[in-house]
N, C-alpha and C positions, 0 to 999 in steps of 0.2 A: 209737736211731738213730745211724748214723755217716755223716760226710762224709769222702769219700776225695779227696785231692788227687793227682794223677799228674803228675810232671814227666818227659815221655818224651824219651828219646835214642836213637840209633841201636841200641845194643847193650844198654842197660839203662834201667829206669824206676825212679825214686824215688818211693815210696809214703808218704804221710803219712795217718794215720786219726785224725780228731777225734771224741771222744765227745760227743754232744750233752747227755747227762745231767750229766757232770761238767766239760765244757768243757776237758778236758785230751786231749793227744795220746796215744792208746792204742798206736799203733804208728807206727813210722817205720823204713824199710829200703829198701835197694837190691836189685832183683830182675832177673833176665834177662828179655828180652822174648819170653817163651814163655807159652803157656796154662798149663802145669803150675806154672810158677814163680808166676804170679798167683794160681792157686787155692791154692797152699800158703800164700802170704802172708796171704790173706784168710780162711782157713779158721779156724773157731772164733769168729767174730764173730757174735753173735746180734742180730739185728734188721735193719731195712731199711739197705742201703748206697746212698748217693748219691755218685757220682763226678763229677769235673771234670777236663778236660785242655785244654790250649791246642792249636789246630790246628797241624799241620805236615806234613812230607813223609810220615810213616808213621802218621798219625792214623788212617786207615780200617782199616789192618791192626791197630792197637792195639785199636780199637773191637770188631773181630770176636773178639779174643782175651779181653776182659774184660767184654762187655756181658752175657753169660749169668750172670756172677758178681755183678752189681750190680742193685740195684732200678731205677737210672736212671743214665745216663751222659751229662753235658752237655759238648759240645764247643763252645768259644768261640774267638772270633778272638783271636790272640795280642796284638795291639794293643790291643783292649779290656781284656783282663786285665791288661796292663801298666799302664793308667790306674787300674785298681781296686786294683792292689797298694800297700800302704803304702810310702812312700820311707824305708826303715830299712835301714841295714847294707849289707854285701856281698851280691851276688847269688850264692847258692850252690843247688845242687840241693835240699838238704834245706829251706832256707828258702823256696824257690819252692813245693815242694810243700805246706809247712805253710801258706803264704799262700793257695794255692788252696782248701785245705780250709776255711780261715777265711772266705774270700770267699763260698763256697757256703753255709756255715752262717749267714752274715749276712743271707742273702736278697737281696744286691745284685749277683748274678753277672749278667754281660751276657747278651744274648739268645743262645740256642745256635744253632749252624749246622745246616743241614739234612744228613742223612747219606745219600749216595747209595747206591742198592742196587747188587748185583753186575753187573747188565746195564749200568747207567749208568757204573760204573767201567770196564768193558771198552770201552765206546764212547769213553770219554775217553782211555783209553790209546791206541786206534787212531787217533782224530782228532788228538790233540796230538802223537803220534809222527809222524804224516805231516806235520803243520805244521813241526815241528822239522827233518824232512828237507828240506821245501821252503826253509825259511829258511837251512839249511846250503848248499843248492844255489845260492841267490842270493848268499851270501857268497862262495862260490868263483868264481861267474861274475864278480862285481865285481872280484875279486882278478885273474883272468885278463884282464879289460879294462884294468885299471890297469897290468899287466905290459907289454901292448902299447903303451898310450898313453905310458908312460915312455921307451919305445924309439922313439918317433915313428911308431908304427903304430896308426891308429885302425881298430877293427874295423867293417866296413861293414854288418854284419848286426844286425837288432834283437833276435834271439833266438840263443843259442849252442847250442840243442838240435838244429837242423837240420843236415842233412848238408853243406849249403854253407858253414855257418859253420865246422864242424869241418874241412872240407878247407882253408878259408883259414887256420886256425890251424896246420894241419900244415904248410903250406908257406910261411907268412910268414917273412921273413928277420929274424932277432933275434940278438944277441949270444950267445955259447955259454952264458954263465952264466945269462942270462934264458931261453933255450930250455930249459935243464935244469930250471929252477924251473916254467916254463910246462907242460912234459911232466908233471911231478909233479901239478899241479893239474888238468890234463886227465884224468889217470888217476883222480884223486879225484873229478872231475865225473862220469865214466863210472860209477864205482862208486855214487855217490849216486843217479844216474838209475835204475840197475838196483834199489837198495833202494827207491826211491820207487814203481816199478812194482809191486813185490812188496807194498808197503804198500797201494797202491790196489786191488790184487787182493783182499786181505783185507777191505777196506772194501766192495767190490762184493758179495762173498760175504755178508758180515753184513747189508747193507742189503737184499739179495734175501730173506733169511730173516726180516726184521722188517716186519710190515704196517704199522707207524707210519711207518717209513722210506718204504715204497712209496706211503703216502698223501701225503707230502711231496713225493716225486718226481713227483707229478701237476702240481705248479706248474712252469710253464715256465722253464727255466734252472737248476732245482735238480737235482743229482746226488747220487750216493751220499755223497760227502765232506760236502756241505752238509747233507743230510738227517740223517746220523748225528751231525754236529756240533751241530746244533741239539737233537736228542734228548739228546745227552750233557750239553750245558751247561744246558739248561732244567730237566731232571730232572722233579721232581714239579710239574706244572703248577698244581695248587691252591695253590701257594705265592704265586702272583700274583693279587691280587684286582682289579687294575685294568690297563688297557692301558698306562697311564703307568708302572706297576711293571715291566711286561715291558721297555718301551724303556729304562728306567733301568737295569735289570739287564744289559742288553746294552751299556750305555754309549754309546747313540746319541742321547741327548737333549742338545741344546746347552745350554751354560752361560747362565744368566739373570742379568743385572746390572739391579737394579731400585733406583730412587731416585725416590720421590714418583710422579709420573704417567709418568715415563719408564722404558720397558722396552727393554733392548738384549740381544740374543742374541749369544753369543760362540762359540768353538770347542768341539769335543767335549770332556768332561770325561775325566780320567785314571782315573776310578773305573769300575767294571763289569767284566764278565767279558771279558778281552782275547781269550780263545780264541773265544768266541762271536762277538764283534765281527770278528775276523779271518775266520771262515767266512762272515759275512754280507757283509761288504764286498768279499770275493773273488767271492761270487756275484753281487753287485750290479754289479761290473765286467764280468763276463761277460755278464750280461743288458744293460748299458748299451751294450756295445761289439759285441754281436752283430748282424750285418746281416740274418741269416736269422731271427731271433727277434723277433716282435712280439707284445706282450702288454701288458695294462694296466699292469704294473709298469714296463716299459721306456717307456710313454708318459708315465707319471707323473713318472718320472725326468728325461726331457727336458723336460718343462714346467717343472719346478723348475730344471733347468740353463739354460733361457733366461732366467730372471729372475736367478739367483744364481751360476751357474757350473757346470762339469762336476763338480767334486768334491761340492758340496752336492747335486746331482742324484743322484749315487751313494749318498751317505749317506741320501737320501730313499728310494731303492730299498730299501736294507738295512733301514731302519726299517720300511717297509711290509710287507717280506718276513717280519720275526719276528713282527709283529702277525698277519700271515695265517696263518703256520705255528701260532702259538698257538691261533688261532680254529679251525683244521681239526682239530688234535689234541684240543682240548677238546670240540667237538661231533661228532668222529668222522666228518668229511665229507671227500669228495675234492674237489679244486679244480675249479670250473667257471667259466669266464671269462664 
């Protein structure tokens, strides 16, 4: 049996192979990140091969290249592996690869991460890319408002996407230098709006072809973006054994401070899936603020808002929404009010 430590980088991966019978490193080399290079490096090793690698930006691509060459491949959180590594010497690629192989051989490797399938990765790319476009638009809009405010001109429009706001921005009197910079940002905003529309078009097409997304869209206030975002981030639903686990994964459970008989709840934790939380809170804001939409989710949010405020009410809607979505997907049922 061999234990394979993989220290992956953008263009290459350092491989260290530990022989369980002799306890010595049988192989140590740097290879290119191609399937052929991995196959050539591991060729000739007789016996089961168990690999371990820390999670990173290109982890799933690496998994696809080497998983068929190994008996098992364990992908672990980088921070968990850092705590398991011995504090010795400088951190070099060969030493990290050897340490990973030794951690796996010792049987004290951290819990492996779940590996998303191809459909889940596509959904994550689409939804996370759309979120990044939205965030870029918001940063551009904030800069445009700042340019006007610094020149003593406050924009009277709540949204800058409408024709009225754009007409006001085109006619507002500003110094020549500020006007030149404002025009650049307005052109950038127009380009981002066009890209965002194209991204939403791809989302609608993919949601229309996915029966699970169609099931989630039976919930009032849930559109293609929210449906695909929930599917992309939750992934394998059987990973969650309790309702509390679903809420904790989304990062929507309040922090609890307990001392004796006193329990106090605080703000939301910084843990959890931030992409899932973004999609859920965005949908919750739409449900809470919509005057034409009346649903049990909206009424639940307003009941909480009357006691604790608007923001806790929206978080309550988001929390209820992810639990409802998980229930519908597990039991394969459509929403019925």
